[in-house]
C-alpha positions in Angstrom: 22.7 57.1 -3.3 20.8 56.8 -0.5 20.2 57.7 3.1 23.6 55.8 3.9 25.7 58.2 1.9 24.2 61.5 3.1 27.1 63.7 3.7 29.1 63.4 7.1 30.5 66.8 7.3 28.1 68.8 9.2 29.3 70.4 12.5 33.0 68.3 11.8 35.9 69.6 13.8 38.2 66.7 14.1 38.7 64.5 11.3 41.1 61.5 11.1 42.0 60.1 7.7 43.4 56.4 7.6 45.9 56.4 5.2 46.7 53.6 2.2 48.7 51.3 3.7 51.7 51.6 0.8 53.7 54.3 -1.0 52.3 54.5 -4.4 48.8 53.7 -3.1 48.9 56.7 -1.0 50.6 59.1 -2.9 47.6 58.4 -5.3 45.3 59.4 -2.1 47.1 63.1 -1.8 44.1 64.5 -4.2 41.3 62.8 -1.7 43.3 64.2 0.9 43.3 67.5 -0.2 40.1 68.3 -1.2 39.1 67.0 2.4 41.3 69.7 3.5 40.1 72.0 1.5 36.3 71.2 2.1 36.3 71.1 5.7 38.9 74.1 6.1 38.1 75.0 9.6 38.7 71.1 10.9 41.7 69.6 11.9 42.9 66.6 9.9 44.7 64.2 11.2 46.1 61.4 9.3 46.8 58.1 10.9 49.6 56.1 8.9 51.8 53.4 8.7 55.5 55.1 9.5 57.0 54.1 6.2 54.7 56.7 4.6 53.9 59.3 7.0 56.5 61.9 5.2 53.8 62.2 2.5 51.6 63.4 5.0 54.2 65.5 7.8 54.2 68.5 5.7 51.1 68.5 3.6 48.8 71.5 3.2 46.4 71.1 5.7 47.7 68.4 7.6 47.6 69.4 11.3 49.7 66.0 12.8 50.3 62.4 11.4 50.0 59.6 14.2 51.8 56.5 13.1 50.2 53.3 13.1 52.7 51.1 14.5 51.7 47.5 13.0 53.7 45.4 13.1 55.1 47.1 16.5 52.9 48.2 19.5 50.1 48.1 17.8 50.3 44.9 16.3 47.8 42.5 17.4 44.5 42.5 19.4 46.4 44.2 22.8 47.8 46.7 20.1 44.8 47.3 18.2 42.8 48.0 20.9 45.7 50.4 22.5 45.7 52.4 19.4 41.7 52.4 19.7 42.5 54.0 22.9 44.9 56.1 21.8 42.8 57.2 19.1 39.9 57.6 21.8 41.6 60.6 23.3 41.6 62.4 20.1 37.9 62.9 20.6 38.1 62.4 16.4 33.9 63.6 14.7 34.8 61.9 11.7 37.1 59.0 10.7 37.7 58.4 6.6 39.2 55.1 5.4 40.8 55.1 2.3 41.6 51.4 2.6 39.0 49.1 2.1 40.1 46.4 4.7 37.9 45.6 7.6 40.7 46.5 9.9 40.3 50.0 9.1 36.8 50.3 9.9 37.2 48.1 13.4 39.3 50.1 14.7 37.6 53.7 14.1 34.5 51.1 15.7 36.3 50.4 18.7 38.1 54.2 19.3 34.0 55.4 19.1 34.1 57.6 16.5 30.5 58.8 16.1 30.9 59.1 11.9 32.8 56.4 9.9 32.9 56.8 6.0 34.4 54.7 3.6 33.7 52.2 0.9 31.3 49.9 1.9 33.9 46.8 1.1 35.3 43.9 2.8 32.6 43.0 5.0 33.0 46.3 6.7 29.3 47.9 6.0 27.9 47.2 9.6 30.8 49.3 11.0 30.4 52.5 8.6 27.9 55.1 9.3 28.5 56.7 6.1 28.9 53.6 3.0 29.8 54.5 -0.3 29.2 51.7 -2.9 31.7 50.5 -5.2 30.6 50.2 -9.0 32.3 48.4 -11.9 33.3 52.2 -13.6 35.4 53.5 -11.0 37.0 50.1 -10.4 38.3 50.3 -13.7 39.5 53.7 -13.5 43.0 54.9 -12.3 43.5 54.9 -8.7 43.4 58.6 -8.2 39.6 58.7 -9.3 38.8 55.8 -7.0 39.8 58.0 -3.8 38.1 61.3 -5.5 34.9 59.4 -6.3 34.4 58.3 -2.3 35.0 62.0 -1.8 32.4 63.0 -4.0 30.3 60.7 -2.7 30.5 61.9 0.9 29.8 65.3 -0.6 32.5 67.4 -0.9 33.9 68.8 -4.1 37.1 67.1 -5.6 39.6 69.4 -6.6 43.0 68.6 -8.7 43.7 65.0 -9.8 46.9 64.9 -10.3 49.2 64.1 -7.3 51.3 66.5 -5.5 55.0 67.0 -3.2 56.9 69.4 -2.1 60.1 69.0 0.2 60.5 71.0 2.8 63.6 72.6 3.1 64.6 71.7 6.1 64.5 68.2 4.6 67.4 69.1 2.7 71.0 69.2 4.5 70.2 65.7 6.0 69.3 64.6 3.0 72.5 65.6 1.3 74.8 64.0 3.6 73.2 60.9 3.1 73.9 61.4 -0.5 77.3 62.4 0.6 78.3 59.4 3.0 77.0 57.3 -0.2 79.6 58.8 -2.6 76.5 60.5 -4.4 78.8 62.5 -6.2 78.2 65.9 -7.5 75.4 65.6 -10.5 73.3 66.0 -12.4 71.8 63.4 -11.2 69.7 60.2 -12.9 67.6 58.0 -10.1 66.9 54.8 -10.8 64.4 52.4 -9.1 64.7 48.8 -10.0 63.1 46.8 -7.8 59.8 46.8 -6.9 57.7 45.6 -3.6 55.1 43.7 -5.5 57.0 40.8 -7.3 59.6 40.4 -9.9 57.1 40.4 -12.9 57.0 44.3 -12.5 60.8 44.4 -12.8 62.7 45.8 -16.0 66.2 43.7 -15.9 68.4 44.9 -13.6 71.2 43.8 -15.7 69.6 46.5 -18.5 69.2 49.0 -16.1 73.2 48.8 -15.5 73.4 49.0 -19.2 70.8 52.3 -19.4 73.1 53.9 -16.4 76.9 53.3 -18.6 75.1 55.3 -21.7 73.6 58.0 -19.5 76.8 58.4 -17.5 79.0 58.1 -20.8 76.9 60.1 -22.7 75.2 62.3 -20.7 77.5 62.6 -17.9 74.8 62.1 -15.0 75.7 60.3 -12.2 73.4 57.4 -11.1 71.3 56.9 -7.9 69.9 53.9 -6.9 67.2 54.3 -4.8 64.7 51.9 -3.4 63.9 49.9 -0.1 66.5 47.0 1.7 64.9 44.3 -0.6 65.8 46.1 -3.7 69.9 45.6 -3.0 70.1 42.4 -5.0 68.0 44.5 -8.0 71.1 47.2 -7.7 74.3 44.9 -7.3 74.4 44.7 -11.3 73.7 48.2 -11.9 77.3 49.1 -9.8 79.1 46.4 -11.5 77.8 47.4 -14.8 78.4 51.8 -14.2 81.0 51.3 -11.6 81.8 54.7 -9.6 79.6 56.6 -11.5 76.8 55.1 -9.5 75.8 55.4 -5.7 73.9 52.6 -4.0 71.2 54.2 -1.8 68.6 51.1 -1.4 67.9 50.7 2.2 69.8 53.8 3.6 66.9 56.4 3.3 64.0 57.0 4.9 60.8 58.6 3.1 61.5 62.0 4.0 65.3 61.7 2.1 64.2 60.1 -0.4 61.9 62.5 -1.4 64.4 65.3 -1.2 67.0 63.3 -3.3 64.7 62.5 -5.9 63.3 66.1 -6.0 67.3 67.0 -6.9 67.2 64.3 -9.8 67.2 65.7 -14.0 65.6 62.6 -14.7 64.0 59.2 -13.1 63.4 55.5 -14.8 61.7 53.4 -12.6 59.2 50.1 -12.5 55.5 50.5 -11.6 56.7 51.5 -7.9 55.8 53.7 -4.6 59.2 55.8 -5.7 57.6 55.8 -9.1 54.5 57.7 -7.9 56.5 60.4 -6.0 58.6 61.2 -8.1 55.6 61.9 -10.6 54.0 64.0 -7.5 57.3 66.0 -7.2 56.7 66.7 -11.0 60.7 65.3 -11.7 61.2 64.3 -15.8 59.7 60.8 -15.5 60.5 57.2 -17.4 58.4 54.7 -16.2 58.6 50.8 -17.3 55.6 48.8 -17.1 55.0 45.0 -17.9 52.6 43.3 -15.6 50.2 46.0 -14.1 47.8 48.6 -16.3 49.0 52.4 -16.4 45.7 53.4 -16.8 45.2 52.2 -13.4 48.1 53.0 -11.4 50.4 54.7 -14.0 52.1 58.2 -12.8 50.0 61.5 -13.7 50.8 64.8 -14.9 52.6 66.2 -18.0 56.6 65.4 -16.8 55.9 61.5 -17.1 56.4 59.0 -20.0 55.5 55.2 -19.7 56.9 52.6 -21.6 54.1 49.5 -21.9 54.0 47.2 -24.5 50.5 45.8 -24.0 51.0 42.3 -24.7 48.0 40.0 -25.2 48.5 38.5 -21.5 49.4 42.2 -19.9 47.7 43.5 -17.8 48.3 40.3 -16.0 48.6 41.5 -12.7 50.6 38.5 -11.5 53.6 39.3 -9.0 55.7 36.3 -10.8 55.3 35.8 -14.8 54.6 32.1 -15.3 56.7 33.0 -19.0 59.9 34.8 -19.3 58.6 38.2 -18.6 58.0 38.6 -22.6 56.5 42.2 -21.8 59.6 43.3 -20.7 61.7 41.3 -22.9 60.1 44.1 -25.5 61.5 46.9 -23.9 65.3 47.7 -25.0 67.8 49.3 -23.6 67.6 51.9 -26.6 64.4 52.6 -26.4 64.4 53.8 -22.5 67.6 55.9 -23.1 65.7 57.5 -25.7 62.9 58.7 -23.9 65.8 59.3 -21.1 67.5 62.2 -24.0 63.7 63.7 -24.1 63.3 63.8 -20.7 66.8 65.0 -20.1 65.8 68.6 -21.6 63.0 68.9 -19.9 62.5 72.9 -19.0 63.3 73.4 -15.4 60.6 75.9 -14.6 57.8 73.6 -16.1 59.0 71.1 -13.2 58.0 73.1 -10.5 60.5 71.7 -8.3 62.3 72.5 -5.1 65.6 75.0 -6.1 67.5 74.2 -3.1 70.6 72.7 -3.4 72.1 70.3 -1.0 74.7 71.7 1.7 
């Protein structure tokens, strides 16, 4: 691959990994992060991450610490980036590995004076990188997990498992339990619902159908519904609450990512659109039903034996649009009955096969 992609790892003692910015992307990068931690076991690995994804990395094996990238906030704008660069300079990092493709990511490590800077040579940032990996068409068409792993292999490290994996620290359980109790979460068994999407309405199954699904889950399976997501997902949660009634609890905008992880880990099944929490549930080995429409499950779908994807693959899909110019035919084609049948199959999945935590809320 040429001189620009020679291995940068020799003699490295401190590694800074710039994390992906969104929850789903960050989860899909976990196999790459794990490969670095195993590949340079004598080095301290630090993650620079936006605060809303930091909880993914703070308990991650091999990660020494997480530095929050507070933009918007004190690290926003030109002055804020300069401030962060000076903070990073004090870390005396030997190598910066850039998982995002952005110019800004490479510029920060350049401003911080980190001598080795590695990443994909995209977005006009090649001049800022000392170790550039070209992006070919094949890797761009593959799954996002493989996209990150290809970067690691190209930089001379052996990649490990291609299935993201997460565990919830026991210390997080009581706090998450308190959040659940204050929201009237009930006693379980729990079924998680994630009806929103950061990307746009084209990725969202209809909230009323989530509500009808929830009513059947509570009535026929005895499940208590937990609606999870950001504060922006409250509009999607409202019809579900109206339809399901007291057997549903709205947790949208009420949890940190760490608390959401601990709550998801206690769910018997998780039903979701293509979202960041979908990837969290899959990495926690929670039985998962994921509904896809405008996006491509072959590129961003959940991985592992505990996940089931419902995707119609219409002639217009995947369009990758955030708003459908038609009537969301790809979502119209997904019936409540079909999703409920998938939930019933996942409901009976063997507990031991899921590899999840066994601690209960206190």
